[in-house]
Backbone as JSON Lines, residues from 0, in Angstrom:
{"i":0,"aa":"M","n":[0.85,-1.18,0.0],"ca":[0.0,0.0,0.0],"c":[0.89,1.24,0.0]}
{"i":1,"aa":"D","n":[0.38,2.29,-0.59],"ca":[1.1,3.55,-0.69],"c":[1.33,4.13,0.71]}
{"i":2,"aa":"V","n":[2.48,4.75,0.92],"ca":[2.83,5.32,2.22],"c":[1.83,6.42,2.61]}
{"i":3,"aa":"A","n":[1.44,7.24,1.65],"ca":[0.49,8.32,1.95],"c":[-0.86,7.74,2.37]}
{"i":4,"aa":"L","n":[-1.26,6.65,1.74],"ca":[-2.53,6.02,2.09],"c":[-2.47,5.43,3.5]}
{"i":5,"aa":"E","n":[-1.33,4.83,3.84],"ca":[-1.17,4.26,5.17],"c":[-1.17,5.34,6.24]}
{"i":6,"aa":"K","n":[-0.55,6.48,5.93],"ca":[-0.46,7.57,6.89],"c":[-1.84,8.09,7.28]}
{"i":7,"aa":"Y","n":[-2.77,8.14,6.32],"ca":[-4.11,8.66,6.59],"c":[-5.14,7.55,6.76]}
{"i":8,"aa":"N","n":[-4.69,6.35,7.03],"ca":[-5.55,5.2,7.28],"c":[-6.59,4.96,6.18]}
{"i":9,"aa":"A","n":[-6.14,5.1,4.94],"ca":[-7.06,4.89,3.82],"c":[-7.31,3.39,3.67]}
{"i":10,"aa":"K","n":[-8.57,3.03,3.56],"ca":[-8.93,1.63,3.44],"c":[-9.14,1.21,1.98]}
{"i":11,"aa":"R","n":[-9.5,2.17,1.13],"ca":[-9.81,1.86,-0.26],"c":[-9.07,2.81,-1.19]}
{"i":12,"aa":"I","n":[-8.87,2.32,-2.37],"ca":[-8.35,3.16,-3.44],"c":[-9.44,3.22,-4.51]}
{"i":13,"aa":"Y","n":[-9.92,4.4,-4.8],"ca":[-10.98,4.57,-5.79],"c":[-10.37,4.83,-7.16]}
{"i":14,"aa":"G","n":[-11.02,4.26,-8.17],"ca":[-10.58,4.5,-9.54],"c":[-10.94,5.9,-9.98]}
{"i":15,"aa":"I","n":[-10.13,6.46,-10.85],"ca":[-10.4,7.8,-11.38],"c":[-11.28,7.65,-12.61]}
{"i":16,"aa":"P","n":[-12.45,8.31,-12.62],"ca":[-13.33,8.2,-13.78],"c":[-12.69,8.77,-15.04]}
{"i":17,"aa":"A","n":[-13.06,8.18,-16.16],"ca":[-12.52,8.64,-17.45],"c":[-12.9,10.11,-17.66]}
{"i":18,"aa":"G","n":[-11.94,10.91,-18.08],"ca":[-12.19,12.3,-18.38],"c":[-12.0,13.24,-17.21]}
{"i":19,"aa":"L","n":[-11.89,12.72,-15.99],"ca":[-11.76,13.59,-14.82],"c":[-10.44,14.36,-14.84]}
{"i":20,"aa":"K","n":[-9.37,13.69,-15.2],"ca":[-8.07,14.36,-15.22],"c":[-8.09,15.52,-16.22]}
{"i":21,"aa":"E","n":[-8.61,15.3,-17.42],"ca":[-8.68,16.35,-18.43],"c":[-9.57,17.5,-17.97]}
{"i":22,"aa":"L","n":[-10.7,17.17,-17.32],"ca":[-11.6,18.2,-16.81],"c":[-10.9,19.05,-15.76]}
{"i":23,"aa":"M","n":[-10.17,18.42,-14.86],"ca":[-9.46,19.15,-13.81],"c":[-8.37,20.04,-14.4]}
{"i":24,"aa":"V","n":[-7.68,19.54,-15.43],"ca":[-6.66,20.34,-16.1],"c":[-7.31,21.56,-16.75]}
{"i":25,"aa":"D","n":[-8.45,21.37,-17.43],"ca":[-9.15,22.49,-18.07],"c":[-9.62,23.51,-17.04]}
{"i":26,"aa":"I","n":[-10.22,23.05,-15.96],"ca":[-10.69,23.96,-14.92],"c":[-9.5,24.72,-14.31]}
{"i":27,"aa":"S","n":[-8.42,24.01,-14.01],"ca":[-7.24,24.66,-13.42],"c":[-6.68,25.73,-14.35]}
{"i":28,"aa":"R","n":[-6.58,25.41,-15.64],"ca":[-6.06,26.38,-16.61],"c":[-6.92,27.63,-16.65]}
{"i":29,"aa":"E","n":[-8.25,27.45,-16.71],"ca":[-9.15,28.59,-16.78],"c":[-9.13,29.42,-15.49]}
{"i":30,"aa":"V","n":[-9.02,28.76,-14.35],"ca":[-8.93,29.48,-13.07],"c":[-7.64,30.3,-13.03]}
{"i":31,"aa":"L","n":[-6.53,29.71,-13.45],"ca":[-5.26,30.44,-13.44],"c":[-5.28,31.59,-14.45]}
{"i":32,"aa":"R","n":[-5.93,31.39,-15.57],"ca":[-6.02,32.43,-16.58],"c":[-6.88,33.61,-16.11]}
{"i":33,"aa":"A","n":[-8.04,33.29,-15.51],"ca":[-9.0,34.33,-15.14],"c":[-8.74,34.94,-13.76]}
{"i":34,"aa":"Q","n":[-8.09,34.2,-12.89],"ca":[-7.85,34.66,-11.51],"c":[-9.13,35.21,-10.88]}
{"i":35,"aa":"P","n":[-10.19,34.39,-10.78],"ca":[-11.48,34.89,-10.28],"c":[-11.43,35.17,-8.77]}
{"i":36,"aa":"V","n":[-12.26,36.12,-8.35],"ca":[-12.39,36.45,-6.93],"c":[-13.22,35.38,-6.24]}
{"i":37,"aa":"H","n":[-14.31,34.98,-6.88],"ca":[-15.21,33.96,-6.33],"c":[-14.97,32.65,-7.09]}
{"i":38,"aa":"L","n":[-14.1,31.83,-6.54],"ca":[-13.65,30.62,-7.21],"c":[-14.79,29.64,-7.48]}
{"i":39,"aa":"C","n":[-15.6,29.36,-6.48],"ca":[-16.68,28.38,-6.64],"c":[-17.69,28.84,-7.7]}
{"i":40,"aa":"L","n":[-18.04,30.11,-7.68],"ca":[-18.97,30.66,-8.67],"c":[-18.37,30.58,-10.07]}
{"i":41,"aa":"F","n":[-17.09,30.88,-10.18],"ca":[-16.41,30.8,-11.48],"c":[-16.45,29.37,-12.02]}
{"i":42,"aa":"I","n":[-16.12,28.4,-11.17],"ca":[-16.11,27.0,-11.61],"c":[-17.52,26.55,-11.97]}
{"i":43,"aa":"A","n":[-18.52,26.96,-11.19],"ca":[-19.9,26.6,-11.51],"c":[-20.31,27.17,-12.87]}
{"i":44,"aa":"N","n":[-19.97,28.42,-13.13],"ca":[-20.28,29.05,-14.42],"c":[-19.53,28.37,-15.56]}
{"i":45,"aa":"Y","n":[-18.28,27.99,-15.3],"ca":[-17.49,27.31,-16.32],"c":[-18.11,25.96,-16.68]}
{"i":46,"aa":"L","n":[-18.53,25.22,-15.67],"ca":[-19.16,23.93,-15.92],"c":[-20.51,24.09,-16.63]}
{"i":47,"aa":"D","n":[-21.27,25.12,-16.28],"ca":[-22.52,25.41,-17.0],"c":[-22.25,25.69,-18.47]}
{"i":48,"aa":"A","n":[-21.19,26.46,-18.73],"ca":[-20.83,26.77,-20.12],"c":[-20.43,25.5,-20.87]}
{"i":49,"aa":"L","n":[-19.72,24.6,-20.2],"ca":[-19.35,23.33,-20.84],"c":[-20.59,22.5,-21.17]}
{"i":50,"aa":"I","n":[-21.54,22.47,-20.26],"ca":[-22.78,21.72,-20.49],"c":[-23.56,22.33,-21.64]}
{"i":51,"aa":"D","n":[-23.65,23.67,-21.69],"ca":[-24.33,24.34,-22.79],"c":[-23.66,24.03,-24.12]}
{"i":52,"aa":"A","n":[-22.33,24.05,-24.14],"ca":[-21.59,23.75,-25.37],"c":[-21.85,22.32,-25.81]}
{"i":53,"aa":"R","n":[-21.87,21.39,-24.84],"ca":[-22.15,19.99,-25.17],"c":[-23.54,19.84,-25.76]}
{"i":54,"aa":"D","n":[-24.54,20.53,-25.16],"ca":[-25.91,20.45,-25.66],"c":[-26.03,21.03,-27.06]}
{"i":55,"aa":"C","n":[-25.33,22.13,-27.31],"ca":[-25.35,22.73,-28.65],"c":[-24.72,21.79,-29.68]}
{"i":56,"aa":"C","n":[-23.65,21.11,-29.28],"ca":[-23.01,20.15,-30.19],"c":[-23.96,18.99,-30.51]}
{"i":57,"aa":"K","n":[-24.68,18.52,-29.5],"ca":[-25.65,17.45,-29.74],"c":[-26.75,17.91,-30.68]}
{"i":58,"aa":"A","n":[-27.25,19.13,-30.47],"ca":[-28.3,19.67,-31.34],"c":[-27.79,19.83,-32.77]}
{"i":59,"aa":"A","n":[-26.56,20.3,-32.92],"ca":[-25.98,20.46,-34.26],"c":[-25.8,19.1,-34.93]}
{"i":60,"aa":"R","n":[-25.35,18.12,-34.18],"ca":[-25.19,16.78,-34.74],"c":[-26.53,16.22,-35.2]}
{"i":61,"aa":"N","n":[-27.57,16.41,-34.38],"ca":[-28.9,15.94,-34.76],"c":[-29.41,16.65,-36.0]}
{"i":62,"aa":"A","n":[-29.15,17.96,-36.1],"ca":[-29.59,18.72,-37.28],"c":[-28.89,18.21,-38.54]}
{"i":63,"aa":"V","n":[-27.59,17.95,-38.43],"ca":[-26.85,17.43,-39.58],"c":[-27.35,16.04,-39.95]}
{"i":64,"aa":"D","n":[-27.58,15.19,-38.95],"ca":[-28.11,13.86,-39.22],"c":[-29.45,13.92,-39.94]}
{"i":65,"aa":"N","n":[-30.34,14.81,-39.46],"ca":[-31.65,14.97,-40.1],"c":[-31.51,15.49,-41.52]}
{"i":66,"aa":"A","n":[-30.59,16.44,-41.73],"ca":[-30.38,16.97,-43.07],"c":[-29.89,15.88,-44.01]}
{"i":67,"aa":"I","n":[-29.04,15.02,-43.52],"ca":[-28.54,13.92,-44.35],"c":[-29.67,12.97,-44.71]}
{"i":68,"aa":"V","n":[-30.47,12.6,-43.71],"ca":[-31.58,11.67,-43.95],"c":[-32.56,12.25,-44.96]}
{"i":69,"aa":"Y","n":[-32.97,13.52,-44.74],"ca":[-33.94,14.12,-45.64],"c":[-33.31,14.43,-47.0]}
{"i":70,"aa":"G","n":[-32.02,14.72,-47.02],"ca":[-31.33,14.92,-48.29],"c":[-31.31,13.64,-49.11]}
{"i":71,"aa":"E","n":[-31.03,12.53,-48.46],"ca":[-31.04,11.24,-49.15],"c":[-32.44,10.92,-49.67]}
{"i":72,"aa":"L","n":[-33.45,11.22,-48.86],"ca":[-34.83,10.99,-49.28],"c":[-35.17,11.84,-50.49]}
{"i":73,"aa":"L","n":[-34.74,13.08,-50.48],"ca":[-35.01,13.98,-51.6],"c":[-34.31,13.51,-52.87]}
{"i":74,"aa":"V","n":[-33.08,13.02,-52.74],"ca":[-32.37,12.48,-53.9],"c":[-33.12,11.28,-54.47]}
{"i":75,"aa":"K","n":[-33.59,10.39,-53.61],"ca":[-34.34,9.22,-54.06],"c":[-35.62,9.63,-54.79]}
{"i":76,"aa":"V","n":[-36.31,10.63,-54.22],"ca":[-37.57,11.08,-54.83],"c":[-37.31,11.72,-56.19]}
{"i":77,"aa":"T","n":[-36.27,12.56,-56.28],"ca":[-35.98,13.21,-57.56],"c":[-35.59,12.19,-58.62]}
{"i":78,"aa":"K","n":[-34.85,11.17,-58.25],"ca":[-34.5,10.11,-59.21],"c":[-35.73,9.32,-59.61]}
{"i":79,"aa":"K","n":[-36.59,9.03,-58.63],"ca":[-37.8,8.24,-58.89],"c":[-38.71,8.93,-59.9]}
{"i":80,"aa":"Y","n":[-38.86,10.26,-59.77],"ca":[-39.77,11.0,-60.64],"c":[-39.06,11.63,-61.83]}
{"i":81,"aa":"G","n":[-37.79,11.35,-62.0],"ca":[-37.06,11.82,-63.17],"c":[-36.9,13.32,-63.25]}
{"i":82,"aa":"I","n":[-36.66,13.95,-62.14],"ca":[-36.5,15.41,-62.1],"c":[-35.04,15.73,-62.37]}
{"i":83,"aa":"D","n":[-34.79,16.6,-63.36],"ca":[-33.41,16.96,-63.68],"c":[-32.95,18.15,-62.83]}
{"i":84,"aa":"V","n":[-31.67,18.49,-62.97],"ca":[-31.06,19.53,-62.14],"c":[-31.68,20.9,-62.42]}
{"i":85,"aa":"K","n":[-31.96,21.2,-63.7],"ca":[-32.53,22.51,-64.03],"c":[-33.88,22.72,-63.37]}
{"i":86,"aa":"S","n":[-34.75,21.73,-63.47],"ca":[-36.07,21.89,-62.86],"c":[-35.98,21.9,-61.34]}
{"i":87,"aa":"A","n":[-35.03,21.16,-60.79],"ca":[-34.85,21.18,-59.33],"c":[-34.37,22.56,-58.89]}
{"i":88,"aa":"D","n":[-33.44,23.18,-59.65],"ca":[-32.97,24.52,-59.33],"c":[-34.11,25.54,-59.44]}
{"i":89,"aa":"A","n":[-34.92,25.38,-60.44],"ca":[-36.05,26.31,-60.63],"c":[-37.06,26.18,-59.5]}
{"i":90,"aa":"A","n":[-37.19,24.98,-58.96],"ca":[-38.16,24.75,-57.89],"c":[-37.62,25.14,-56.51]}
{"i":91,"aa":"A","n":[-36.32,25.4,-56.42],"ca":[-35.7,25.68,-55.12],"c":[-36.34,26.87,-54.4]}
{"i":92,"aa":"T","n":[-36.62,27.93,-55.15],"ca":[-37.24,29.11,-54.53],"c":[-38.62,28.78,-54.0]}
{"i":93,"aa":"K","n":[-39.39,28.03,-54.78],"ca":[-40.73,27.63,-54.33],"c":[-40.65,26.75,-53.09]}
{"i":94,"aa":"I","n":[-39.71,25.83,-53.1],"ca":[-39.56,24.93,-51.95],"c":[-39.19,25.71,-50.7]}
{"i":95,"aa":"Q","n":[-38.25,26.64,-50.83],"ca":[-37.84,27.44,-49.68],"c":[-39.0,28.26,-49.12]}
{"i":96,"aa":"A","n":[-39.78,28.87,-50.01],"ca":[-40.93,29.66,-49.55],"c":[-41.96,28.76,-48.86]}
{"i":97,"aa":"T","n":[-42.2,27.6,-49.43],"ca":[-43.15,26.66,-48.83],"c":[-42.66,26.19,-47.47]}
{"i":98,"aa":"Y","n":[-41.37,25.91,-47.39],"ca":[-40.79,25.46,-46.13],"c":[-40.91,26.53,-45.06]}
{"i":99,"aa":"R","n":[-40.56,27.77,-45.41],"ca":[-40.66,28.85,-44.43],"c":[-42.09,29.03,-43.95]}
{"i":100,"aa":"G","n":[-43.05,28.98,-44.88],"ca":[-44.45,29.1,-44.5],"c":[-44.9,27.95,-43.63]}
{"i":101,"aa":"Y","n":[-44.44,26.77,-43.97],"ca":[-44.77,25.57,-43.21],"c":[-44.3,25.7,-41.76]}
{"i":102,"aa":"I","n":[-43.06,26.13,-41.6],"ca":[-42.49,26.29,-40.26],"c":[-43.25,27.36,-39.49]}
{"i":103,"aa":"T","n":[-43.49,28.47,-40.14],"ca":[-44.15,29.59,-39.47],"c":[-45.57,29.23,-39.04]}
{"i":104,"aa":"R","n":[-46.31,28.57,-39.92],"ca":[-47.72,28.32,-39.65],"c":[-47.97,27.17,-38.68]}
{"i":105,"aa":"Q","n":[-47.25,26.09,-38.79],"ca":[-47.72,24.9,-38.11],"c":[-46.73,24.2,-37.19]}
{"i":106,"aa":"H","n":[-45.55,23.95,-37.63],"ca":[-44.73,22.93,-36.98],"c":[-43.5,23.45,-36.27]}
{"i":107,"aa":"L","n":[-43.65,24.54,-35.56],"ca":[-42.55,25.08,-34.79],"c":[-42.81,24.77,-33.33]}
{"i":108,"aa":"L","n":[-41.96,23.99,-32.75],"ca":[-42.09,23.62,-31.34],"c":[-40.94,24.25,-30.57]}
{"i":109,"aa":"R","n":[-41.2,24.65,-29.38],"ca":[-40.15,25.22,-28.54],"c":[-39.91,24.29,-27.37]}
{"i":110,"aa":"K","n":[-38.66,23.9,-27.22],"ca":[-38.28,23.01,-26.11],"c":[-37.06,23.62,-25.44]}
{"i":111,"aa":"G","n":[-37.25,24.19,-24.26],"ca":[-36.15,24.86,-23.59],"c":[-35.73,26.06,-24.41]}
{"i":112,"aa":"N","n":[-34.44,26.15,-24.71],"ca":[-33.92,27.25,-25.51],"c":[-33.68,26.82,-26.96]}
{"i":113,"aa":"M","n":[-34.08,25.59,-27.31],"ca":[-33.82,25.1,-28.65],"c":[-35.11,25.08,-29.45]}
{"i":114,"aa":"L","n":[-34.99,25.33,-30.73],"ca":[-36.11,25.18,-31.64],"c":[-36.01,23.8,-32.27]}
{"i":115,"aa":"I","n":[-37.1,23.09,-32.26],"ca":[-37.12,21.76,-32.85],"c":[-38.14,21.77,-33.98]}
{"i":116,"aa":"V","n":[-37.71,21.4,-35.15],"ca":[-38.59,21.38,-36.31],"c":[-39.01,19.94,-36.56]}
{"i":117,"aa":"T","n":[-40.3,19.72,-36.68],"ca":[-40.78,18.38,-36.96],"c":[-41.22,18.32,-38.41]}
{"i":118,"aa":"F","n":[-40.85,17.26,-39.07],"ca":[-41.24,17.05,-40.45],"c":[-42.34,16.01,-40.48]}
{"i":119,"aa":"K","n":[-43.32,16.23,-41.34],"ca":[-44.35,15.25,-41.55],"c":[-44.3,14.82,-43.0]}
{"i":120,"aa":"F","n":[-44.78,13.64,-43.24],"ca":[-44.73,13.11,-44.59],"c":[-45.55,13.97,-45.55]}
{"i":121,"aa":"S","n":[-46.62,14.6,-45.04],"ca":[-47.43,15.46,-45.89],"c":[-46.6,16.62,-46.44]}
{"i":122,"aa":"F","n":[-45.63,17.11,-45.65],"ca":[-44.77,18.18,-46.12],"c":[-43.9,17.69,-47.27]}
{"i":123,"aa":"I","n":[-43.35,16.5,-47.14],"ca":[-42.53,15.93,-48.21],"c":[-43.37,15.81,-49.49]}
{"i":124,"aa":"L","n":[-44.63,15.39,-49.35],"ca":[-45.49,15.26,-50.53],"c":[-45.76,16.63,-51.16]}
{"i":125,"aa":"K","n":[-45.92,17.67,-50.35],"ca":[-46.1,19.02,-50.89],"c":[-44.87,19.45,-51.68]}
{"i":126,"aa":"V","n":[-43.69,19.13,-51.15],"ca":[-42.44,19.48,-51.85],"c":[-42.39,18.76,-53.19]}
{"i":127,"aa":"I","n":[-42.75,17.5,-53.2],"ca":[-42.75,16.74,-54.46],"c":[-43.72,17.37,-55.45]}
{"i":128,"aa":"A","n":[-44.89,17.75,-54.99],"ca":[-45.88,18.37,-55.87],"c":[-45.35,19.68,-56.45]}
{"i":129,"aa":"I","n":[-44.64,20.46,-55.65],"ca":[-44.08,21.73,-56.14],"c":[-43.01,21.45,-57.18]}
{"i":130,"aa":"I","n":[-42.18,20.47,-56.91],"ca":[-41.1,20.15,-57.87],"c":[-41.7,19.72,-59.21]}
{"i":131,"aa":"R","n":[-42.75,18.93,-59.15],"ca":[-43.35,18.39,-60.37],"c":[-44.11,19.46,-61.15]}
{"i":132,"aa":"S","n":[-44.52,20.55,-60.47],"ca":[-45.32,21.57,-61.17],"c":[-44.43,22.52,-61.97]}
């Protein structure tokens, strides 16, 4: 057993959780950089900022994933109906206007500080109808 552990009558050795060392290094660096008067408040605010950044990253990842899924669906639909690039470009303005109206009128949900957009299959069908017209 370690001499320091024996000196303080330590009975157990706890494992260090993954990421704790890096977190402590980050907190220490920011504390030394900022030299805050209220250390506990500074660390609490720093951890809140880290949590907010993590949540934003998750939301961004979800948005990209959804864009990929719907992009793949749109590619499949355009191939299925034989829509060429010129007609797709011409329909882009109509699609954007329809999308903005759709979001504004019906399917805007607020959850906390994030906006979540829900897509329904009826919207996809409206987009297809616009492209075909």
